[in-house]
mmCIF file as gemmi writes it, N, C-alpha and C atoms, coordinates in Angstrom:
data_model
loop_
_atom_site.group_PDB
_atom_site.id
_atom_site.type_symbol
_atom_site.label_atom_id
_atom_site.label_alt_id
_atom_site.label_comp_id
_atom_site.label_asym_id
_atom_site.label_entity_id
_atom_site.label_seq_id
_atom_site.pdbx_PDB_ins_code
_atom_site.Cartn_x
_atom_site.Cartn_y
_atom_site.Cartn_z
_atom_site.occupancy
_atom_site.B_iso_or_equiv
_atom_site.pdbx_formal_charge
_atom_site.auth_seq_id
_atom_site.auth_asym_id
_atom_site.pdbx_PDB_model_num
ATOM 1 N N . ILE Axp A 1 ? 84.983 105.995 66.319 1 0 ? 1 A 1
ATOM 2 C CA . ILE Axp A 1 ? 85.484 107.046 67.19 1 0 ? 1 A 1
ATOM 3 C C . ILE Axp A 1 ? 86.294 106.468 68.347 1 0 ? 1 A 1
ATOM 4 N N . GLU Axp A 2 ? 85.973 105.233 68.739 1 0 ? 2 A 1
ATOM 5 C CA . GLU Axp A 2 ? 86.74 104.613 69.821 1 0 ? 2 A 1
ATOM 6 C C . GLU Axp A 2 ? 88.212 104.457 69.449 1 0 ? 2 A 1
ATOM 7 N N . VAL Axp A 3 ? 88.473 104.044 68.215 1 0 ? 3 A 1
ATOM 8 C CA . VAL Axp A 3 ? 89.856 103.857 67.757 1 0 ? 3 A 1
ATOM 9 C C . VAL Axp A 3 ? 90.592 105.195 67.742 1 0 ? 3 A 1
ATOM 10 N N . GLN Axp A 4 ? 89.943 106.239 67.255 1 0 ? 4 A 1
ATOM 11 C CA . GLN Axp A 4 ? 90.568 107.559 67.226 1 0 ? 4 A 1
ATOM 12 C C . GLN Axp A 4 ? 90.795 108.101 68.639 1 0 ? 4 A 1
ATOM 13 N N . THR Axp A 5 ? 89.85 107.851 69.535 1 0 ? 5 A 1
ATOM 14 C CA . THR Axp A 5 ? 90.002 108.309 70.918 1 0 ? 5 A 1
ATOM 15 C C . THR Axp A 5 ? 91.166 107.594 71.585 1 0 ? 5 A 1
ATOM 16 N N . GLU Axp A 6 ? 91.242 106.29 71.398 1 0 ? 6 A 1
ATOM 17 C CA . GLU Axp A 6 ? 92.346 105.505 71.964 1 0 ? 6 A 1
ATOM 18 C C . GLU Axp A 6 ? 93.683 106.004 71.427 1 0 ? 6 A 1
ATOM 19 N N . ALA Axp A 7 ? 93.77 106.227 70.128 1 0 ? 7 A 1
ATOM 20 C CA . ALA Axp A 7 ? 95.015 106.711 69.523 1 0 ? 7 A 1
ATOM 21 C C . ALA Axp A 7 ? 95.38 108.09 70.065 1 0 ? 7 A 1
ATOM 22 N N . SER Axp A 8 ? 94.396 108.953 70.219 1 0 ? 8 A 1
ATOM 23 C CA . SER Axp A 8 ? 94.65 110.303 70.742 1 0 ? 8 A 1
ATOM 24 C C . SER Axp A 8 ? 95.161 110.256 72.173 1 0 ? 8 A 1
ATOM 25 N N . LEU Axp A 9 ? 94.545 109.429 73.001 1 0 ? 9 A 1
ATOM 26 C CA . LEU Axp A 9 ? 94.96 109.352 74.402 1 0 ? 9 A 1
ATOM 27 C C . LEU Axp A 9 ? 96.323 108.675 74.558 1 0 ? 9 A 1
ATOM 28 N N . LYS Axp A 10 ? 96.618 107.693 73.721 1 0 ? 10 A 1
ATOM 29 C CA . LYS Axp A 10 ? 97.957 107.082 73.744 1 0 ? 10 A 1
ATOM 30 C C . LYS Axp A 10 ? 99.015 108.115 73.355 1 0 ? 10 A 1
ATOM 31 N N . ALA Axp A 11 ? 98.732 108.906 72.33 1 0 ? 11 A 1
ATOM 32 C CA . ALA Axp A 11 ? 99.67 109.945 71.898 1 0 ? 11 A 1
ATOM 33 C C . ALA Axp A 11 ? 99.833 111.003 72.983 1 0 ? 11 A 1
ATOM 34 N N . LEU Axp A 12 ? 98.745 111.371 73.625 1 0 ? 12 A 1
ATOM 35 C CA . LEU Axp A 12 ? 98.791 112.344 74.715 1 0 ? 12 A 1
ATOM 36 C C . LEU Axp A 12 ? 99.656 111.822 75.86 1 0 ? 12 A 1
ATOM 37 N N . LYS Axp A 13 ? 99.461 110.563 76.22 1 0 ? 13 A 1
ATOM 38 C CA . LYS Axp A 13 ? 100.259 109.931 77.282 1 0 ? 13 A 1
ATOM 39 C C . LYS Axp A 13 ? 101.743 109.958 76.92 1 0 ? 13 A 1
ATOM 40 N N . HIS Axp A 14 ? 102.06 109.616 75.682 1 0 ? 14 A 1
ATOM 41 C CA . HIS Axp A 14 ? 103.452 109.611 75.219 1 0 ? 14 A 1
ATOM 42 C C . HIS Axp A 14 ? 104.059 111.015 75.284 1 0 ? 14 A 1
ATOM 43 N N . CYS Axp A 15 ? 103.321 112.01 74.828 1 0 ? 15 A 1
ATOM 44 C CA . CYS Axp A 15 ? 103.816 113.399 74.856 1 0 ? 15 A 1
ATOM 45 C C . CYS Axp A 15 ? 104.062 113.872 76.284 1 0 ? 15 A 1
ATOM 46 N N . LEU Axp A 16 ? 103.148 113.545 77.175 1 0 ? 16 A 1
ATOM 47 C CA . LEU Axp A 16 ? 103.316 113.937 78.577 1 0 ? 16 A 1
ATOM 48 C C . LEU Axp A 16 ? 104.563 113.294 79.173 1 0 ? 16 A 1
ATOM 49 N N . GLU Axp A 17 ? 104.753 112.006 78.913 1 0 ? 17 A 1
ATOM 50 C CA . GLU Axp A 17 ? 105.924 111.306 79.445 1 0 ? 17 A 1
ATOM 51 C C . GLU Axp A 17 ? 107.215 111.863 78.858 1 0 ? 17 A 1
ATOM 52 N N . ALA Axp A 18 ? 107.202 112.219 77.584 1 0 ? 18 A 1
ATOM 53 C CA . ALA Axp A 18 ? 108.384 112.817 76.96 1 0 ? 18 A 1
ATOM 54 C C . ALA Axp A 18 ? 108.714 114.171 77.584 1 0 ? 18 A 1
ATOM 55 N N . ALA Axp A 19 ? 107.691 114.84 78.113 1 0 ? 19 A 1
ATOM 56 C CA . ALA Axp A 19 ? 107.889 116.142 78.761 1 0 ? 19 A 1
ATOM 57 C C . ALA Axp A 19 ? 108.193 116.006 80.25 1 0 ? 19 A 1
ATOM 58 N N . GLY Axp A 20 ? 108.291 114.771 80.73 1 0 ? 20 A 1
ATOM 59 C CA . GLY Axp A 20 ? 108.646 114.543 82.126 1 0 ? 20 A 1
ATOM 60 C C . GLY Axp A 20 ? 107.479 114.545 83.093 1 0 ? 20 A 1
ATOM 61 N N . THR Axp A 21 ? 106.275 114.348 82.591 1 0 ? 21 A 1
ATOM 62 C CA . THR Axp A 21 ? 105.106 114.287 83.475 1 0 ? 21 A 1
ATOM 63 C C . THR Axp A 21 ? 104.258 113.084 83.064 1 0 ? 21 A 1
ATOM 64 N N . SER Axp A 22 ? 103.016 113.022 83.51 1 0 ? 22 A 1
ATOM 65 C CA . SER Axp A 22 ? 102.191 111.85 83.221 1 0 ? 22 A 1
ATOM 66 C C . SER Axp A 22 ? 100.712 112.216 83.255 1 0 ? 22 A 1
ATOM 67 N N . LEU Axp A 23 ? 99.885 111.26 82.897 1 0 ? 23 A 1
ATOM 68 C CA . LEU Axp A 23 ? 98.443 111.466 82.939 1 0 ? 23 A 1
ATOM 69 C C . LEU Axp A 23 ? 97.958 111.815 84.344 1 0 ? 23 A 1
ATOM 70 N N . GLU Axp A 24 ? 98.644 111.316 85.361 1 0 ? 24 A 1
ATOM 71 C CA . GLU Axp A 24 ? 98.256 111.597 86.746 1 0 ? 24 A 1
ATOM 72 C C . GLU Axp A 24 ? 98.382 113.081 87.086 1 0 ? 24 A 1
ATOM 73 N N . ASN Axp A 25 ? 99.174 113.809 86.318 1 0 ? 25 A 1
ATOM 74 C CA . ASN Axp A 25 ? 99.391 115.234 86.574 1 0 ? 25 A 1
ATOM 75 C C . ASN Axp A 25 ? 98.548 116.15 85.686 1 0 ? 25 A 1
ATOM 76 N N . VAL Axp A 26 ? 97.639 115.572 84.931 1 0 ? 26 A 1
ATOM 77 C CA . VAL Axp A 26 ? 96.752 116.372 84.085 1 0 ? 26 A 1
ATOM 78 C C . VAL Axp A 26 ? 95.693 117.031 84.969 1 0 ? 26 A 1
ATOM 79 N N . VAL Axp A 27 ? 95.503 118.329 84.778 1 0 ? 27 A 1
ATOM 80 C CA . VAL Axp A 27 ? 94.517 119.064 85.582 1 0 ? 27 A 1
ATOM 81 C C . VAL Axp A 27 ? 93.305 119.517 84.76 1 0 ? 27 A 1
ATOM 82 N N . MET Axp A 28 ? 93.421 119.522 83.429 1 0 ? 28 A 1
ATOM 83 C CA . MET Axp A 28 ? 92.305 119.939 82.589 1 0 ? 28 A 1
ATOM 84 C C . MET Axp A 28 ? 92.417 119.283 81.221 1 0 ? 28 A 1
ATOM 85 N N . VAL Axp A 29 ? 91.293 118.807 80.717 1 0 ? 29 A 1
ATOM 86 C CA . VAL Axp A 29 ? 91.229 118.198 79.385 1 0 ? 29 A 1
ATOM 87 C C . VAL Axp A 29 ? 90.099 118.863 78.609 1 0 ? 29 A 1
ATOM 88 N N . ARG Axp A 30 ? 90.356 119.148 77.342 1 0 ? 30 A 1
ATOM 89 C CA . ARG Axp A 30 ? 89.313 119.662 76.457 1 0 ? 30 A 1
ATOM 90 C C . ARG Axp A 30 ? 89.252 118.728 75.257 1 0 ? 30 A 1
ATOM 91 N N . ILE Axp A 31 ? 88.07 118.216 74.986 1 0 ? 31 A 1
ATOM 92 C CA . ILE Axp A 31 ? 87.861 117.283 73.881 1 0 ? 31 A 1
ATOM 93 C C . ILE Axp A 31 ? 86.976 117.948 72.832 1 0 ? 31 A 1
ATOM 94 N N . TYR Axp A 32 ? 87.455 117.989 71.61 1 0 ? 32 A 1
ATOM 95 C CA . TYR Axp A 32 ? 86.68 118.494 70.476 1 0 ? 32 A 1
ATOM 96 C C . TYR Axp A 32 ? 86.264 117.285 69.634 1 0 ? 32 A 1
ATOM 97 N N . ALA Axp A 33 ? 85.004 117.226 69.246 1 0 ? 33 A 1
ATOM 98 C CA . ALA Axp A 33 ? 84.532 116.131 68.397 1 0 ? 33 A 1
ATOM 99 C C . ALA Axp A 33 ? 83.53 116.682 67.389 1 0 ? 33 A 1
ATOM 100 N N . VAL Axp A 34 ? 83.506 116.068 66.211 1 0 ? 34 A 1
ATOM 101 C CA . VAL Axp A 34 ? 82.64 116.561 65.142 1 0 ? 34 A 1
ATOM 102 C C . VAL Axp A 34 ? 81.181 116.143 65.305 1 0 ? 34 A 1
ATOM 103 N N . ASN Axp A 35 ? 80.893 115.343 66.327 1 0 ? 35 A 1
ATOM 104 C CA . ASN Axp A 35 ? 79.523 114.877 66.535 1 0 ? 35 A 1
ATOM 105 C C . ASN Axp A 35 ? 79.281 114.72 68.028 1 0 ? 35 A 1
ATOM 106 N N . SER Axp A 36 ? 78.298 115.426 68.57 1 0 ? 36 A 1
ATOM 107 C CA . SER Axp A 36 ? 78.012 115.305 70.002 1 0 ? 36 A 1
ATOM 108 C C . SER Axp A 36 ? 77.503 113.911 70.35 1 0 ? 36 A 1
ATOM 109 N N . GLY Axp A 37 ? 77.037 113.172 69.376 1 0 ? 37 A 1
ATOM 110 C CA . GLY Axp A 37 ? 76.606 111.796 69.59 1 0 ? 37 A 1
ATOM 111 C C . GLY Axp A 37 ? 77.751 110.851 69.933 1 0 ? 37 A 1
ATOM 112 N N . PHE Axp A 38 ? 78.988 111.295 69.744 1 0 ? 38 A 1
ATOM 113 C CA . PHE Axp A 38 ? 80.16 110.482 70.087 1 0 ? 38 A 1
ATOM 114 C C . PHE Axp A 38 ? 80.463 110.494 71.581 1 0 ? 38 A 1
ATOM 115 N N . TYR Axp A 39 ? 79.777 111.343 72.352 1 0 ? 39 A 1
ATOM 116 C CA . TYR Axp A 39 ? 80.131 111.57 73.76 1 0 ? 39 A 1
ATOM 117 C C . TYR Axp A 39 ? 80.264 110.267 74.552 1 0 ? 39 A 1
ATOM 118 N N . ASN Axp A 40 ? 79.277 109.395 74.504 1 0 ? 40 A 1
ATOM 119 C CA . ASN Axp A 40 ? 79.324 108.17 75.316 1 0 ? 40 A 1
ATOM 120 C C . ASN Axp A 40 ? 80.459 107.242 74.898 1 0 ? 40 A 1
ATOM 121 N N . ALA Axp A 41 ? 80.682 107.097 73.613 1 0 ? 41 A 1
ATOM 122 C CA . ALA Axp A 41 ? 81.767 106.236 73.131 1 0 ? 41 A 1
ATOM 123 C C . ALA Axp A 41 ? 83.125 106.794 73.549 1 0 ? 41 A 1
ATOM 124 N N . ILE Axp A 42 ? 83.296 108.099 73.429 1 0 ? 42 A 1
ATOM 125 C CA . ILE Axp A 42 ? 84.544 108.738 73.855 1 0 ? 42 A 1
ATOM 126 C C . ILE Axp A 42 ? 84.733 108.552 75.351 1 0 ? 42 A 1
ATOM 127 N N . ASN Axp A 43 ? 83.666 108.718 76.1 1 0 ? 43 A 1
ATOM 128 C CA . ASN Axp A 43 ? 83.725 108.602 77.555 1 0 ? 43 A 1
ATOM 129 C C . ASN Axp A 43 ? 84.187 107.217 78.001 1 0 ? 43 A 1
ATOM 130 N N . ARG Axp A 44 ? 83.732 106.176 77.31 1 0 ? 44 A 1
ATOM 131 C CA . ARG Axp A 44 ? 84.14 104.81 77.673 1 0 ? 44 A 1
ATOM 132 C C . ARG Axp A 44 ? 85.657 104.64 77.556 1 0 ? 44 A 1
ATOM 133 N N . VAL Axp A 45 ? 86.241 105.15 76.486 1 0 ? 45 A 1
ATOM 134 C CA . VAL Axp A 45 ? 87.692 105.049 76.3 1 0 ? 45 A 1
ATOM 135 C C . VAL Axp A 45 ? 88.409 105.966 77.286 1 0 ? 45 A 1
ATOM 136 N N . TYR Axp A 46 ? 87.915 107.171 77.443 1 0 ? 46 A 1
ATOM 137 C CA . TYR Axp A 46 ? 88.509 108.159 78.354 1 0 ? 46 A 1
ATOM 138 C C . TYR Axp A 46 ? 88.612 107.599 79.774 1 0 ? 46 A 1
ATOM 139 N N . ALA Axp A 47 ? 87.592 106.878 80.204 1 0 ? 47 A 1
ATOM 140 C CA . ALA Axp A 47 ? 87.555 106.328 81.566 1 0 ? 47 A 1
ATOM 141 C C . ALA Axp A 47 ? 88.676 105.322 81.813 1 0 ? 47 A 1
ATOM 142 N N . LYS Axp A 48 ? 89.187 104.691 80.767 1 0 ? 48 A 1
ATOM 143 C CA . LYS Axp A 48 ? 90.312 103.761 80.938 1 0 ? 48 A 1
ATOM 144 C C . LYS Axp A 48 ? 91.602 104.502 81.28 1 0 ? 48 A 1
ATOM 145 N N . TYR Axp A 49 ? 91.724 105.731 80.849 1 0 ? 49 A 1
ATOM 146 C CA . TYR Axp A 49 ? 92.933 106.519 81.074 1 0 ? 49 A 1
ATOM 147 C C . TYR Axp A 49 ? 92.832 107.411 82.309 1 0 ? 49 A 1
ATOM 148 N N . PHE Axp A 50 ? 91.633 107.813 82.654 1 0 ? 50 A 1
ATOM 149 C CA . PHE Axp A 50 ? 91.413 108.693 83.806 1 0 ? 50 A 1
ATOM 150 C C . PHE Axp A 50 ? 90.333 108.074 84.697 1 0 ? 50 A 1
ATOM 151 N N . SER Axp A 51 ? 90.662 106.95 85.321 1 0 ? 51 A 1
ATOM 152 C CA . SER Axp A 51 ? 89.66 106.213 86.095 1 0 ? 51 A 1
ATOM 153 C C . SER Axp A 51 ? 89.492 106.741 87.515 1 0 ? 51 A 1
ATOM 154 N N . THR Axp A 52 ? 90.573 107.214 88.131 1 0 ? 52 A 1
ATOM 155 C CA . THR Axp A 52 ? 90.476 107.737 89.493 1 0 ? 52 A 1
ATOM 156 C C . THR Axp A 52 ? 90.908 109.194 89.506 1 0 ? 52 A 1
ATOM 157 N N . ASN Axp A 53 ? 90.195 110.006 90.245 1 0 ? 53 A 1
ATOM 158 C CA . ASN Axp A 53 ? 90.471 111.444 90.326 1 0 ? 53 A 1
ATOM 159 C C . ASN Axp A 53 ? 90.654 112.076 88.947 1 0 ? 53 A 1
ATOM 160 N N . PRO Axp A 54 ? 89.657 111.964 88.082 1 0 ? 54 A 1
ATOM 161 C CA . PRO Axp A 54 ? 89.812 112.535 86.74 1 0 ? 54 A 1
ATOM 162 C C . PRO Axp A 54 ? 89.931 114.055 86.784 1 0 ? 54 A 1
ATOM 163 N N . PRO Axp A 55 ? 90.659 114.618 85.829 1 0 ? 55 A 1
ATOM 164 C CA . PRO Axp A 55 ? 90.816 116.077 85.782 1 0 ? 55 A 1
ATOM 165 C C . PRO Axp A 55 ? 89.527 116.754 85.316 1 0 ? 55 A 1
ATOM 166 N N . ALA Axp A 56 ? 89.476 118.062 85.488 1 0 ? 56 A 1
ATOM 167 C CA . ALA Axp A 56 ? 88.371 118.84 84.927 1 0 ? 56 A 1
ATOM 168 C C . ALA Axp A 56 ? 88.353 118.603 83.418 1 0 ? 56 A 1
ATOM 169 N N . ARG Axp A 57 ? 87.154 118.58 82.857 1 0 ? 57 A 1
ATOM 170 C CA . ARG Axp A 57 ? 87.065 118.262 81.431 1 0 ? 57 A 1
ATOM 171 C C . ARG Axp A 57 ? 85.914 119.014 80.796 1 0 ? 57 A 1
ATOM 172 N N . SER Axp A 58 ? 86.111 119.408 79.558 1 0 ? 58 A 1
ATOM 173 C CA . SER Axp A 58 ? 85.003 119.945 78.771 1 0 ? 58 A 1
ATOM 174 C C . SER Axp A 58 ? 84.956 119.211 77.438 1 0 ? 58 A 1
ATOM 175 N N . PHE Axp A 59 ? 83.754 119.052 76.95 1 0 ? 59 A 1
ATOM 176 C CA . PHE Axp A 59 ? 83.498 118.388 75.671 1 0 ? 59 A 1
ATOM 177 C C . PHE Axp A 59 ? 82.912 119.441 74.742 1 0 ? 59 A 1
ATOM 178 N N . VAL Axp A 60 ? 83.571 119.658 73.613 1 0 ? 60 A 1
ATOM 179 C CA . VAL Axp A 60 ? 83.171 120.725 72.702 1 0 ? 60 A 1
ATOM 180 C C . VAL Axp A 60 ? 82.798 120.124 71.345 1 0 ? 60 A 1
ATOM 181 N N . PRO Axp A 61 ? 81.506 120.075 71.028 1 0 ? 61 A 1
ATOM 182 C CA . PRO Axp A 61 ? 81.125 119.627 69.689 1 0 ? 61 A 1
ATOM 183 C C . PRO Axp A 61 ? 81.441 120.732 68.675 1 0 ? 61 A 1
ATOM 184 N N . VAL Axp A 62 ? 82.008 120.351 67.557 1 0 ? 62 A 1
ATOM 185 C CA . VAL Axp A 62 ? 82.314 121.313 66.497 1 0 ? 62 A 1
ATOM 186 C C . VAL Axp A 62 ? 81.548 120.909 65.238 1 0 ? 62 A 1
ATOM 187 N N . ALA Axp A 63 ? 81.135 121.894 64.474 1 0 ? 63 A 1
ATOM 188 C CA . ALA Axp A 63 ? 80.313 121.621 63.291 1 0 ? 63 A 1
ATOM 189 C C . ALA Axp A 63 ? 81.064 120.768 62.269 1 0 ? 63 A 1
ATOM 190 N N . SER Axp A 64 ? 82.268 121.17 61.961 1 0 ? 64 A 1
ATOM 191 C CA . SER Axp A 64 ? 83.092 120.414 61.011 1 0 ? 64 A 1
ATOM 192 C C . SER Axp A 64 ? 84.471 121.04 60.988 1 0 ? 64 A 1
ATOM 193 N N . TRP Axp A 65 ? 85.417 120.315 60.419 1 0 ? 65 A 1
ATOM 194 C CA . TRP Axp A 65 ? 86.752 120.846 60.207 1 0 ? 65 A 1
ATOM 195 C C . TRP Axp A 65 ? 87.387 120.095 59.05 1 0 ? 65 A 1
ATOM 196 N N . PRO Axp A 66 ? 88.461 120.595 58.486 1 0 ? 66 A 1
ATOM 197 C CA . PRO Axp A 66 ? 89.032 119.993 57.289 1 0 ? 66 A 1
ATOM 198 C C . PRO Axp A 66 ? 89.957 118.801 57.554 1 0 ? 66 A 1
ATOM 199 N N . MET Axp A 67 ? 90.134 118.41 58.827 1 0 ? 67 A 1
ATOM 200 C CA . MET Axp A 67 ? 91.05 117.324 59.133 1 0 ? 67 A 1
ATOM 201 C C . MET Axp A 67 ? 90.418 115.962 58.823 1 0 ? 67 A 1
ATOM 202 N N . GLU Axp A 68 ? 91.254 114.921 58.81 1 0 ? 68 A 1
ATOM 203 C CA . GLU Axp A 68 ? 90.787 113.575 58.485 1 0 ? 68 A 1
ATOM 204 C C . GLU Axp A 68 ? 90.369 112.784 59.714 1 0 ? 68 A 1
ATOM 205 N N . PHE Axp A 69 ? 90.307 113.407 60.866 1 0 ? 69 A 1
ATOM 206 C CA . PHE Axp A 69 ? 89.928 112.717 62.094 1 0 ? 69 A 1
ATOM 207 C C . PHE Axp A 69 ? 88.723 113.415 62.705 1 0 ? 69 A 1
ATOM 208 N N . ASP Axp A 70 ? 88.064 112.726 63.627 1 0 ? 70 A 1
ATOM 209 C CA . ASP Axp A 70 ? 86.821 113.229 64.197 1 0 ? 70 A 1
ATOM 210 C C . ASP Axp A 70 ? 86.955 113.713 65.632 1 0 ? 70 A 1
ATOM 211 N N . ILE Axp A 71 ? 88.16 113.672 66.189 1 0 ? 71 A 1
ATOM 212 C CA . ILE Axp A 71 ? 88.371 114.063 67.577 1 0 ? 71 A 1
ATOM 213 C C . ILE Axp A 71 ? 89.726 114.738 67.726 1 0 ? 71 A 1
ATOM 214 N N . GLU Axp A 72 ? 89.785 115.681 68.64 1 0 ? 72 A 1
ATOM 215 C CA . GLU Axp A 72 ? 91.052 116.299 69.041 1 0 ? 72 A 1
ATOM 216 C C . GLU Axp A 72 ? 90.994 116.46 70.555 1 0 ? 72 A 1
ATOM 217 N N . ILE Axp A 73 ? 92.093 116.141 71.223 1 0 ? 73 A 1
ATOM 218 C CA . ILE Axp A 73 ? 92.146 116.237 72.681 1 0 ? 73 A 1
ATOM 219 C C . ILE Axp A 73 ? 93.336 117.099 73.069 1 0 ? 73 A 1
ATOM 220 N N . GLU Axp A 74 ? 93.093 118.073 73.94 1 0 ? 74 A 1
ATOM 221 C CA . GLU Axp A 74 ? 94.182 118.886 74.478 1 0 ? 74 A 1
ATOM 222 C C . GLU Axp A 74 ? 94.093 118.853 75.988 1 0 ? 74 A 1
ATOM 223 N N . CYS Axp A 75 ? 95.224 119.097 76.638 1 0 ? 75 A 1
ATOM 224 C CA . CYS Axp A 75 ? 95.211 119.07 78.095 1 0 ? 75 A 1
ATOM 225 C C . CYS Axp A 75 ? 96.212 120.059 78.67 1 0 ? 75 A 1
ATOM 226 N N . VAL Axp A 76 ? 96.043 120.307 79.957 1 0 ? 76 A 1
ATOM 227 C CA . VAL Axp A 76 ? 96.993 121.079 80.745 1 0 ? 76 A 1
ATOM 228 C C . VAL Axp A 76 ? 97.444 120.153 81.865 1 0 ? 76 A 1
ATOM 229 N N . ALA Axp A 77 ? 98.76 120.062 82.054 1 0 ? 77 A 1
ATOM 230 C CA . ALA Axp A 77 ? 99.308 119.201 83.102 1 0 ? 77 A 1
ATOM 231 C C . ALA Axp A 77 ? 100.403 119.946 83.845 1 0 ? 77 A 1
ATOM 232 N N . VAL Axp A 78 ? 100.636 119.541 85.069 1 0 ? 78 A 1
ATOM 233 C CA . VAL Axp A 78 ? 101.749 120.096 85.834 1 0 ? 78 A 1
ATOM 234 C C . VAL Axp A 78 ? 102.948 119.179 85.654 1 0 ? 78 A 1
ATOM 235 N N . ALA Axp A 79 ? 104.12 119.772 85.688 1 0 ? 79 A 1
ATOM 236 C CA . ALA Axp A 79 ? 105.344 118.99 85.477 1 0 ? 79 A 1
ATOM 237 C C . ALA Axp A 79 ? 105.884 118.468 86.789 1 0 ? 79 A 1
C-alpha cells in the first residue's frame, strides 16, 4: 500500500501543479482504501507530502471495488 500511496500522491502533486496550484494550497483530502488496516502505512507516506499545516482529511474504508488498486485519493485545493 505504501507504493500505491506514494504513486497516488505524486500523481496528485503533478495534477495540482499542471492546474497552477500546489500541495500547499490543498484544503481537504479524502482517502478511500479497501482495508482500514492500511491507515498507519498510508499515514506514514501522507506525512511526507503534508508535514506542516496539513489539510482537513477523512479516511474512508470501502468494502471492495473492481479496480486494480487499493487506494484512491481526492482533494480540494485553491488556485
